[in-house]
FIMI-823793 format. One record per residue (C-alpha): residue in three letters; x, y, z. Coordinates in steps of 0.05 Angstrom, whole numbers, always signed. Example, Ala and Ser with C-alpha at 12.3 -4.5 7.8 and 13.67 -1.06 7.14 Angstrom:
<sites>
Ala; +246; -90; +156
Ser; +273; -21; +143
</sites>
This chain:
<sites>
Met; +176; -77; +222
Phe; +175; -121; +160
Ile; +216; -71; +120
Thr; +266; -55; +174
Lys; +278; -129; +188
Tyr; +275; -160; +120
Leu; +281; -107; +65
Ser; +338; -120; +17
Val; +342; -95; -53
Arg; +314; -159; -82
Leu; +267; -181; -136
Phe; +199; -148; -125
Val; +225; -109; -64
Gly; +205; -163; -15
Phe; +135; -136; -18
Ile; +82; -174; +22
Ile; +13; -173; -10
Gly; -36; -167; +47
Phe; -15; -220; +96
Gly; +44; -203; +142
Thr; +79; -269; +144
Asp; +130; -239; +191
Arg; +74; -239; +242
Leu; +72; -314; +236
Phe; +148; -317; +246
Thr; +143; -278; +311
Glu; +82; -315; +336
Leu; +113; -383; +323
Thr; +176; -362; +361
Gly; +147; -316; +413
His; +201; -337; +462
Met; +256; -311; +417
Glu; +288; -245; +432
Glu; +261; -188; +390
Thr; +314; -148; +354
Asn; +314; -87; +310
Tyr; +356; -76; +248
Val; +380; -15; +213
Met; +409; -16; +143
Arg; +480; +6; +130
Arg; +506; +30; +63
Val; +578; +47; +46
Asn; +617; +82; -9
Val; +559; +126; -32
Ser; +563; +178; -86
His; +506; +226; -102
Ile; +495; +248; -174
Ala; +422; +262; -187
Ser; +376; +321; -198
Glu; +315; +337; -157
His; +246; +321; -184
His; +183; +285; -163
Gly; +185; +221; -202
Ile; +224; +156; -205
Arg; +281; +151; -157
Lys; +351; +134; -179
Val; +391; +83; -139
Ile; +462; +108; -127
Thr; +525; +77; -98
Ser; +597; +66; -115
Asn; +601; -8; -103
Phe; +614; -15; -178
Pro; +677; +27; -187
Asn; +669; +48; -260
Asn; +602; +82; -254
Ser; +575; +139; -214
Glu; +504; +113; -218
Thr; +506; +45; -187
Val; +466; +6; -137
Thr; +486; -6; -66
Ser; +487; -71; -28
Val; +448; -69; +37
Ala; +475; -98; +102
Tyr; +435; -107; +166
Thr; +464; -87; +232
Arg; +431; -111; +296
Val; +413; -59; +348
Asp; +398; -94; +413
Ala; +373; -33; +451
Glu; +326; +23; +433
Val; +371; +83; +418
Pro; +358; +149; +385
Asn; +374; +156; +311
Glu; +432; +202; +327
Glu; +464; +150; +373
Ile; +454; +95; +321
Asn; +488; +140; +269
Ala; +545; +153; +315
Gln; +555; +80; +332
Met; +554; +59; +259
Gly; +592; +115; +226
Asn; +530; +151; +200
Pro; +495; +90; +170
Ile; +442; +104; +120
Ser; +391; +60; +86
Leu; +384; +50; +12
Asp; +393; +116; -23
Ile; +344; +128; -80
Lys; +345; +201; -96
Asp; +298; +245; -135
Ala; +316; +249; -208
Lys; +287; +290; -265
Thr; +242; +249; -310
Glu; +222; +271; -380
Asn; +158; +230; -382
Pro; +101; +235; -431
Ala; +28; +233; -409
Asp; +41; +273; -346
Arg; +83; +219; -314
Asn; +108; +265; -259
Ser; +39; +264; -227
Arg; +58; +199; -195
Pro; +111; +214; -143
Val; +155; +158; -118
Pro; +191; +179; -54
Ser; +252; +142; -32
Pro; +238; +77; +5
Glu; +282; +94; +64
Lys; +229; +145; +85
Phe; +185; +85; +100
Gly; +203; +40; +157
Gln; +254; +84; +193
Asn; +246; +68; +266
Ile; +178; +36; +257
Ala; +199; -18; +306
Lys; +216; +35; +357
Lys; +150; +71; +347
His; +110; +6; +356
Glu; +152; -12; +417
Leu; +135; +54; +451
Met; +63; +63; +429
Phe; +36; -8; +423
Pro; +68; -52; +476
Tyr; +8; -99; +476
Asp; +42; -142; +423
Lys; +90; -163; +478
Tyr; +33; -199; +514
Thr; +12; -243; +455
Arg; +36; -250; +383
Phe; -25; -288; +360
Gly; -74; -257; +311
Leu; -28; -200; +289
Glu; -32; -213; +214
Trp; -63; -144; +207
Lys; +5; -114; +223
Gly; +31; -139; +157
Val; -27; -103; +122
Leu; -12; -40; +163
Glu; +61; -40; +143
Glu; +44; -53; +70
Tyr; -3; +7; +68
Glu; +45; +51; +105
Tyr; +97; +35; +52
Val; +47; +45; -5
Tyr; +22; +112; +20
Ser; +93; +137; +27
His; +97; +129; -49
Leu; +31; +163; -66
Lys; +16; +237; -73
Ile; -41; +251; -25
Glu; -76; +318; -36
Glu; -128; +353; +6
Lys; -199; +341; -18
Lys; -228; +408; -41
Ser; -299; +385; -58
Ser; -355; +399; -8
Val; -393; +335; -26
Pro; -376; +271; +11
Phe; -362; +229; -51
Ile; -331; +240; -119
Leu; -355; +198; -177
Gly; -300; +150; -198
Lys; -284; +102; -254
Glu; -339; +56; -278
Lys; -288; +5; -300
Phe; -222; -13; -267
Trp; -185; -78; -283
Met; -120; -115; -272
Ser; -55; -92; -302
Ser; -54; -104; -377
Thr; +6; -127; -418
Asp; -23; -90; -478
Lys; -33; -23; -444
Ser; +24; -20; -393
Arg; +86; +19; -414
Ala; +160; +10; -408
Tyr; +213; +63; -424
Phe; +285; +80; -407
Tyr; +292; +124; -347
Glu; +302; +197; -367
Asn; +295; +172; -439
Glu; +368; +152; -437
Gln; +391; +119; -502
His; +466; +117; -495
Phe; +498; +61; -455
Lys; +567; +32; -450
Lys; +594; -33; -424
Gly; +594; -31; -348
Asp; +535; +17; -343
His; +473; +5; -303
Ile; +410; +8; -345
His; +346; +33; -313
Val; +278; +16; -344
Val; +213; +43; -316
Val; +147; +5; -321
Glu; +80; +40; -312
Thr; +20; -5; -307
Tyr; -48; +8; -339
Asp; -110; -35; -343
Lys; -145; -56; -407
Tyr; -190; +6; -403
Asp; -127; +50; -404
Asn; -135; +69; -330
Arg; -71; +81; -293
Arg; -62; +29; -239
Asn; -48; +60; -170
Lys; -31; -7; -138
Gly; +33; -47; -138
Gly; +42; -121; -124
Asp; +44; -148; -195
Met; +99; -199; -205
Phe; +145; -177; -262
Gln; +207; -212; -288
Ala; +255; -182; -339
Val; +313; -207; -381
Met; +364; -170; -424
Ser; +397; -214; -476
Asn; +433; -222; -542
Thr; +417; -289; -574
Gln; +474; -285; -625
Leu; +527; -272; -572
Leu; +492; -318; -523
Lys; +496; -266; -468
Ser; +441; -250; -419
Thr; +424; -224; -350
Ala; +362; -217; -307
Gly; +336; -150; -285
Arg; +321; -132; -213
Val; +250; -107; -205
Tyr; +234; -53; -153
Asp; +160; -45; -135
Tyr; +141; +23; -108
Gly; +71; -1; -89
Asn; +35; +51; -132
Gly; +34; +18; -200
Thr; +104; +42; -220
Tyr; +164; -5; -223
Ser; +238; +5; -235
Ile; +280; -50; -267
Tyr; +356; -49; -265
Phe; +404; -86; -311
Tyr; +479; -91; -314
Ala; +509; -78; -382
Ala; +557; -137; -382
Trp; +574; -137; -456
Ser; +581; -91; -516
Gly; +536; -96; -577
Asp; +461; -105; -585
Ala; +416; -119; -526
Tyr; +342; -132; -522
Ile; +301; -122; -458
Ser; +238; -163; -448
Val; +191; -151; -390
Tyr; +141; -204; -368
Leu; +80; -198; -324
Leu; +76; -266; -291
Phe; +20; -254; -241
Thr; -24; -195; -226
Arg; -34; -168; -156
Glu; -105; -197; -156
Leu; -80; -267; -172
Ile; -25; -263; -119
Leu; -77; -243; -68
His; -115; -306; -86
Phe; -52; -348; -78
Asn; -40; -319; -10
Asn; -112; -329; +12
Gln; -108; -402; -7
Arg; -42; -411; +31
Leu; -77; -391; +95
Lys; -124; -450; +90
Glu; -113; -514; +129
Gln; -123; -583; +96
Arg; -124; -551; +27
Val; -98; -614; -8
Pro; -126; -683; +10
Trp; -81; -743; +23
Thr; -98; -817; +21
Gly; -73; -862; +77
His; -59; -934; +58
Phe; -67; -984; +116
Gly; -50; -1057; +111
Asp; -21; -1121; +141
Gly; +13; -1150; +80
Val; -50; -1186; +58
Lys; -108; -1138; +62
Thr; -109; -1062; +52
Glu; -155; -1004; +68
Thr; -152; -931; +50
Thr; -178; -870; +89
Ala; -178; -795; +79
Cys; -119; -758; +110
Ser; -90; -687; +112
Leu; -37; -643; +144
Leu; -62; -599; +200
Arg; -28; -544; +240
Glu; -90; -508; +267
Gly; -154; -544; +287
Val; -186; -595; +333
Trp; -205; -668; +322
Ala; -235; -730; +355
Asp; -229; -804; +341
Lys; -173; -797; +289
Cys; -106; -828; +276
Thr; -53; -774; +284
Tyr; +21; -776; +270
Gly; +67; -721; +295
Asn; +141; -704; +299
Glu; +154; -641; +338
Asn; +228; -644; +322
Ser; +215; -639; +247
Leu; +144; -614; +237
Gly; +133; -571; +298
Gly; +59; -568; +314
Thr; +37; -598; +247
Val; +6; -668; +250
Phe; -14; -717; +196
Ile; -86; -736; +211
Cys; -127; -793; +182
Asp; -196; -822; +190
Lys; -190; -887; +229
Pro; -193; -950; +186
Lys; -246; -1001; +202
Ser; -201; -1062; +198
Phe; -133; -1038; +220
Ser; -100; -1000; +277
Cys; -68; -932; +269
Gln; +0; -965; +274
Gln; -14; -1003; +209
Leu; -10; -942; +164
Val; +38; -963; +108
Asn; +43; -901; +64
Ala; +7; -839; +42
Thr; -3; -808; -27
Ser; -23; -741; -55
Gly; +0; -735; -127
Ile; -5; -689; -187
Ala; -75; -712; -204
Val; -98; -690; -135
Leu; -66; -622; -144
Val; -99; -613; -211
Gln; -167; -632; -183
Val; -159; -581; -127
Ala; -136; -527; -176
Glu; -196; -541; -222
Gln; -243; -529; -164
Glu; -208; -464; -146
Lys; -208; -439; -217
Gln; -284; -442; -221
Asn; -289; -381; -176
Ile; -231; -341; -205
Ala; -233; -355; -280
Tyr; -236; -280; -293
Leu; -166; -271; -265
Phe; -138; -310; -324
Lys; -176; -275; -380
Gly; -139; -231; -430
Lys; -64; -225; -436
Glu; -46; -210; -364
Gln; +6; -266; -358
Thr; +51; -251; -418
Arg; +106; -205; -443
Leu; +91; -131; -445
Thr; +71; -114; -516
Cys; +117; -53; -517
Thr; +178; -98; -506
Pro; +230; -119; -525
Leu; +265; -53; -519
Ala; +327; -51; -564
Ile; +392; -16; -546
Lys; +464; -14; -568
Ile; +518; -19; -515
Ala; +583; +14; -533
Asp; +649; -19; -516
Ser; +691; +7; -459
Ser; +747; -16; -414
Phe; +721; -34; -345
Lys; +734; -81; -289
Leu; +685; -123; -251
Pro; +669; -96; -182
Ser; +708; -120; -122
Leu; +666; -175; -90
Pro; +668; -207; -21
Pro; +686; -280; -13
Cys; +627; -328; -17
Gly; +601; -339; +53
Pro; +540; -336; +98
Asp; +491; -278; +101
Leu; +516; -240; +41
Pro; +475; -179; +22
Ile; +436; -186; -42
Pro; +463; -138; -94
Ile; +420; -104; -147
Tyr; +447; -154; -198
Asp; +460; -228; -184
Gly; +503; -239; -245
Tyr; +502; -253; -320
Trp; +516; -307; -372
Ser; +580; -290; -410
Asp; +562; -347; -457
Asn; +512; -405; -456
Lys; +557; -445; -409
Thr; +588; -394; -361
Tyr; +553; -353; -308
Val; +590; -296; -275
Ser; +566; -283; -204
Leu; +562; -211; -178
Val; +541; -235; -108
Cys; +609; -261; -86
Lys; +678; -278; -112
Ser; +674; -342; -153
Gln; +709; -376; -211
Gln; +706; -433; -261
Trp; +740; -490; -225
Thr; +790; -536; -259
Pro; +791; -611; -243
Val; +855; -601; -203
Gln; +823; -545; -162
Ile; +760; -586; -150
Arg; +800; -646; -125
Lys; +838; -601; -77
Cys; +773; -568; -52
Leu; +736; -634; -41
Ser; +796; -677; -19
Asn; +769; -686; +52
Val; +697; -664; +44
Ala; +634; -705; +59
Ile; +574; -677; +22
Arg; +504; -690; +49
Leu; +444; -669; +7
Cys; +373; -666; +32
Gly; +317; -644; -13
Asp; +279; -657; -78
Ser; +299; -680; -147
Thr; +333; -614; -163
Ile; +382; -632; -107
Gly; +386; -700; -140
Gln; +412; -666; -203
Ile; +468; -636; -161
Arg; +486; -705; -134
Gln; +487; -738; -202
Arg; +534; -687; -232
Leu; +580; -686; -172
Asp; +586; -762; -177
Trp; +586; -773; -253
Val; +623; -711; -277
His; +666; -690; -218
Asn; +679; -760; -190
His; +662; -743; -119
Thr; +631; -803; -85
Asp; +627; -785; -11
Ile; +555; -763; -19
Ile; +492; -784; +19
Thr; +424; -759; -4
Gly; +361; -755; +40
Asn; +290; -736; +23
Gly; +251; -691; +69
Phe; +177; -709; +65
Phe; +117; -697; +69
Ser; +122; -673; -3
Val; +65; -674; -52
Gly; +87; -712; -113
Pro; +88; -777; -152
Arg; +120; -820; -99
Pro; +84; -849; -38
Val; +108; -829; +30
Tyr; +129; -892; +68
Phe; +116; -875; +139
Trp; +165; -914; +179
Asn; +229; -912; +139
Phe; +246; -841; +117
Thr; +283; -783; +150
Phe; +263; -710; +157
Glu; +312; -653; +150
Ser; +320; -647; +226
Glu; +336; -720; +236
Phe; +381; -719; +175
Leu; +423; -665; +209
Asp; +419; -696; +278
Asn; +447; -761; +252
Ile; +513; -726; +235
Thr; +555; -733; +298
Lys; +611; -693; +327
Glu; +657; -753; +314
Asn; +638; -752; +240
Cys; +658; -679; +235
Ala; +725; -692; +270
Ser; +751; -732; +211
Lys; +722; -693; +152
Lys; +694; -626; +132
Tyr; +619; -633; +124
Val; +579; -595; +72
Val; +503; -600; +77
Met; +458; -572; +22
Met; +382; -570; +30
Asn; +320; -542; -3
Ile; +249; -544; +23
Met; +209; -515; -34
Phe; +182; -547; -97
His; +138; -600; -66
Tyr; +109; -556; -12
Ala; +70; -503; -50
Ser; +4; -534; -25
Trp; +24; -533; +49
Ser; -11; -482; +93
Leu; +31; -421; +109
Arg; +33; -438; +183
Ser; +55; -510; +172
Tyr; +109; -489; +124
Ile; +137; -435; +169
Asp; +134; -482; +229
Arg; +175; -533; +191
Leu; +227; -480; +173
Phe; +236; -461; +246
Val; +246; -531; +273
Thr; +295; -544; +216
Lys; +331; -480; +237
Phe; +339; -507; +307
Ala; +369; -571; +279
Val; +418; -530; +237
Gln; +439; -492; +300
Arg; +450; -558; +337
Phe; +490; -585; +279
Leu; +535; -523; +273
Lys; +548; -526; +348
Arg; +572; -598; +341
Cys; +608; -584; +275
Pro; +631; -511; +274
Thr; +673; -520; +211
Ala; +615; -548; +171
Val; +583; -510; +114
Val; +507; -509; +109
Ile; +478; -485; +43
Phe; +406; -471; +25
Lys; +394; -475; -50
Ser; +339; -428; -72
Ala; +281; -445; -117
His; +278; -420; -189
Ala; +223; -400; -237
Arg; +195; -464; -266
Asp; +149; -478; -325
Asn; +80; -451; -305
Val; +53; -475; -372
Asn; -21; -470; -357
Glu; -71; -439; -309
Leu; -79; -501; -266
Gln; -4; -508; -255
Ser; -1; -434; -237
Leu; -52; -448; -183
His; -21; -509; -151
Ser; +54; -496; -165
Ser; +59; -420; -173
Asn; +126; -387; -184
Trp; +102; -332; -138
Val; +97; -383; -81
Phe; +167; -410; -95
Tyr; +195; -340; -96
Asp; +159; -324; -31
Met; +186; -388; +1
Asp; +257; -364; -15
Arg; +243; -299; +22
Met; +217; -339; +82
Ile; +278; -384; +83
Arg; +325; -325; +80
Ser; +287; -292; +137
Val; +285; -353; +182
Phe; +357; -377; +171
Ser; +393; -311; +167
Gly; +443; -294; +222
Ile; +462; -366; +242
Gly; +518; -379; +191
Val; +477; -409; +134
His; +500; -398; +62
Phe; +446; -381; +10
Leu; +459; -406; -60
Gly; +412; -361; -99
Val; +399; -388; -169
Trp; +333; -354; -188
Asp; +365; -302; -233
Met; +415; -351; -260
Cys; +360; -398; -284
Leu; +314; -342; -307
Ser; +365; -311; -353
His; +391; -375; -385
Phe; +372; -390; -457
Ser; +344; -458; -441
Lys; +270; -467; -426
Pro; +249; -454; -354
Asp; +236; -521; -322
Val; +236; -555; -254
His; +297; -593; -278
Met; +342; -542; -312
Ser; +392; -558; -366
Gln; +460; -589; -352
Tyr; +494; -522; -365
Val; +454; -489; -309
Ile; +465; -546; -261
Glu; +540; -544; -274
Gln; +542; -469; -259
Glu; +504; -480; -195
Ile; +557; -530; -175
Gln; +614; -484; -196
Leu; +584; -430; -150
Met; +574; -482; -96
Phe; +649; -498; -98
Ser; +663; -424; -85
Tyr; +621; -427; -22
Ile; +655; -491; +2
Cys; +726; -467; -11
Pro; +726; -391; -16
Glu; +800; -390; +4
Leu; +818; -426; -61
Val; +783; -376; -107
Glu; +837; -341; -148
Gly; +838; -268; -170
</sites>
């Protein structure tokens, strides 16, 4: 069900490592109507040879190449119908087409078959509906279904042979370790060495451990960038995880000349499993509650809690904004619960928690498992050619994620391949924002957007809100801040009658330490507030700005503020808020491929391009060309 509902060709294939978070979605909204989705692909060309090996992604969305990658759209099917009827209704829809292709691989690479992903997940929802109706009675405790769906996907990509031995066990490897950056291999698909501008470059990664054993498990987090530092051109690669230790990475050849491809192993499967295990825990990070009367003060231990019981505690809830999560504190001796002034849980607390965690998992950080693959960068020359950029849809809600987000044509200009955008002139910006009220709710990365809109683009009709509880340097003052839901609810129908409202939010960087259930619960109640807002203000634009890879500079920061968690949060937000008219401003690849250092607060050039793309979502009708 996870794949049929949520699979899009996206970084790391939307692959859940062991914990079906979609089960939490359905449990938390058990009253919501269950729907099935099938994927639809259009304009498909087939040019590939048959062979067990890596699959080639083929489409004609990019008009100047026969080997291009399709966008994936989701079409809702409200009733259970046979595949033939679905095909008839949708004009023979088919899912992502990744065909067999001959691979000239050394070291017997063809022993590792990678069947096309559409073979997994077809009609799984229908099968479960018919064979296992008991999940209609309760959605609680079904996390195992995520594991089941992961393994079903993985085994569809493994070659399973009949055991011929008569003994019950076969002696295996005495040593088997995590994927190694020294031993893992990267090469061009089919040993292709000739590329021209506008081509689609396919790199294959095969993972090995430090003992030179082939890894037969996926789930490692790779990132890849193709760049030319002299020309100041770069683009991020899309990583496709087959679940069996083999990965495909796709790049768009956006320039002619030299190009260098670097592949990075950010986190191994084993470390990601640890991250996910920690996210299931309640009360993982302690808070301190500060009580007082203006003269005397007292502190007690506090925490956020979604699942659990308690007695004789001070509890603070907000079902409209936090769902079932409560803030719970030990009762102070000298003050009432009402006299809680603020709460704190800063970086020092996160570091302390991470140090305790690391004591049990220090082996996960040993070696070179978190660096660039030794066999990269791969160098290529891209020949010049005349080509046109693909025809793109207007920027709007629920756009499918293409195989390439875009590229930097220089250090200051990002060209989106998600939707039709442009570099806006001051005159165009004034026309776009002439009667627009911008409301921003989020962290300091949203604050960067506000500063530049005000200082550089001279737009002053902006109000910024902060959605707490966020773990960070500032105390949370309990009685004078506004959550995301209240921030939206405070915008009235009368407000929207006089101006076009644009609301941008993010709920990410300060919430990596939240339990998975508390975080998902908060997303859902915020979703309901968005739906109420769009009902009052149907012409409004709601934008969710994605996270981006930040500076995981050391092991402790990787534990308490992992880029894996931020990437996963983006997947959750897209899953929860899809289908209700929300716009997704995806900036992960934009930030990853820029020449500036990855940071929470990216350079002014990146922020400006985020805003330029934002304008294209606010006023798509004004985009020229």
